[in-house]
Structures are given as structure tokens and as C-alpha cells.
N, C-alpha and C positions, 0 to 999 in steps of 0.2 A: 748835527754831534746828539748821539741818544745820550739819555741820561740812565739808561739803566746798561748795567753791564753785569757778568755772569763771575760768581764766585766759585770757583772748582775746586773741592780737597777731594783730591783722589791717592790712593793707595796706602792706606792705613795699614799696615800687614799685619795679620792677625796670624800667627802661628799655631797652627793646631795637630799635635802628633797624634797618628792613629797608629795603634800596636798592629802589626801583620801578625798572626798567630802561627807558630810552628814555620817560619819562612828560613830556615836555614841555622846554619852554627858558623864561627869565625874557627882559625886555625887549629885554636886549643880545645875545641870541643862544646866552648858554652854557647848556648842558644841566643841569638843577636836579634835585634827588637830594629825592625824597621819603621821609618818614619816619612810621613807625608805631608810637607808645610804648606800651606793654604795660605793663598793671600786673597783677602776682600776688598771691597772699593767702595767708597761711598761718596757719593756729588750730590750737592745742594745747590741752589741759585739765591742771590739775594742784591737788594737793591742797592745801591751806592749812597750815602748821606753827606760824603766830605769831597774836597779837591784838595789835591796835597800840590804844591808849586814850589818849585825850587828857582830862586832869581837871584840873582848879581848884578852888581856894577862894576865897572872896571873903569882904571883911569891911568893916562901914564905922564909923566911929569920928570923933569930933569935929576931930580932930588927924590931920595926916600920920602922927606918929611909931605913935601908938596902931593906926592901920589896919594899916600895915606891919608891926608886932609880933603881930598878929592872924594875919594871912594866913600871915606867918612860920612860926610855931609850929605853927598847924592845918597848914599845909603838912609840916613834919616831921614831924607825928603821921602823917600818910597815908604820907610816904615811911618812917617804922618801921616800919608796919605792911606796908608791901610786902616789906620785907626779913625780916620776920618771918612773911612766906606764900612767901618762898621766892625772891623776885626780886631778881636780881643789879643790883648796883648801877649796872653798866654798860649796862644795860635801862631805865635812869629818867633822863631827862633835863629839865632846866628849860626850856622852849618861849617863857614869854613872863614878863614881872613886869610888871603897869599899876597906876597911882594915878592918880587923878582927883578933883578937887573936887565936891561933890553942891551943888547950888542950890537956892535956894528964893525967888522972886523977884528974882532977878539977885543974892543974897546968899549968899555961900560959908555954906553950915551944916553941913559935915561932908567926912569925903574915903571915895572908896570904892577899895579895893586888890585887885588880884587876883593869884596867883600860877598859873602853868599848866603843868603837866606832862605830858610823852610815855612811856609806860609800853610796853614791849616783854612782853608774856606769850609765853613759848615754852612751858608744859606747858600746853596747852589745857583738860585736863582739870580744871582748875585756875581756868579763867577767872571762872566765875561766884563762886567764893570769892574771888577776887582783887576784883572789882568790890564784892561786899560790904564787905570791909576798906577799901577807900577811902571809900565811903559812912559806914561807920562810924565811921572815923579822923577824917573830916571834916565830920562832923556835918553841920546843915543848909545850912552854908555851900557845901557840895560841889556842883560843876558837872561832870557827863561831857558833852562835845560831842561826841567821835568815839568811836566803836568799831568795828572793821573787822579781817576776818581779810587776811591775807596769806602771802605765801610766800617766807620768808628769802633765800635762793637760787633766782632764777629764771635763771640763767643758760644752763641746760641747754634749757630751755623756750625762751627767746628763741633759742638756736641752731637749734633746732627748729623753729621759725615761722618763723626765715628760709629755711631750707632749703624748707621747703614752700612759701614764696612764691616763692622763685626757681625751684623746678622747675613752679610753675604756670605763671607768667610766662613761662619757656621755652615751657611745652607752649600757651600759647596765641599767641605768638611763631611756633611751629613752622606753627601752624593758619593764620595771617595769609601766611606764607612760600609 
């Protein structure tokens, strides 16, 4: 898998009004101004520097307390493994906790609990090891639902894309004028 990805910021609309002289009048005799809207595009690329992972553990048990305790202990094992792998606690956040009954023939037969966390991996060369630790610590109850590269601070890229979009719109407006 390539560790480079494109960040594309496009479609920053720059509306430019270009008056067209002497182009008619409306029904009450007032002169009208016609306008042309110009849209500019700005595209930039950047190299990802973080990996975002969404992982959860799930457990079923005959009662609510047991289901919640199982997910809590498994999730804590995952969090401890992540800390041991060098992931800062500020880069681990609880995303969702769920608890719902399991039914068979309209009768509650047990409870299913899940605990989901978001993890930010800042050292991309350790990403595979981090994923392996999540799976090992969580065991068969582990669910990984999202793995995505991102750019932690894309503010300069956004600024560059806006500048390019503005310049593109300005060039187009000048062509129309």
C-alpha cells in the first residue's frame, strides 16, 4: 500500500460579477445589469502523516452487566496495548458505547455490548504493528471498521488551494470581460 495519497481541494467558488453595458431594460424601463458567475478551482496534493483507525470490541452475555464488563475489560486491554506501542493517550478517544438486547422468538436471550474507539497513529512506520496489537489484545471480539490516512495539519494546503481557486476564477472572469 502506498503511503502517499492526494488531498484534493476543489470547487472553491469565486463569484465575480461582470456588468454588461447597455444590455436592455426590464418591463418598467429601468436598465438591467446582467451578471456572469465564474467558478474557480484550486487543487493541491499533500503527503499523509497520520493514520486514523476506528476499532471496537464486542461481547455477548446473558445479562447487561456481564456484557458491559466484557467489552470494558477487552477494550482496556486494547488501550493498554496501544499505550505499550507508543500511542499517546490523547490519540485514543472513545467514539461510541452500545448496548442492546439479543432476541430469539421475541424473547430477550442476552445482551450485546460494544465499545468503539478512534486511534490516531502518528508514526506511520508502526501502523502495521499497531493494527496487529489491536487485534491481538481484543481477540475474536475485535472489529476494525475504518483505516484512513490523513494530513494532521492541512491549513497550508487549504490556503494554497484557495489561492489557486481565486486565481483561476479571476482568469476566467477576465476572459469573459
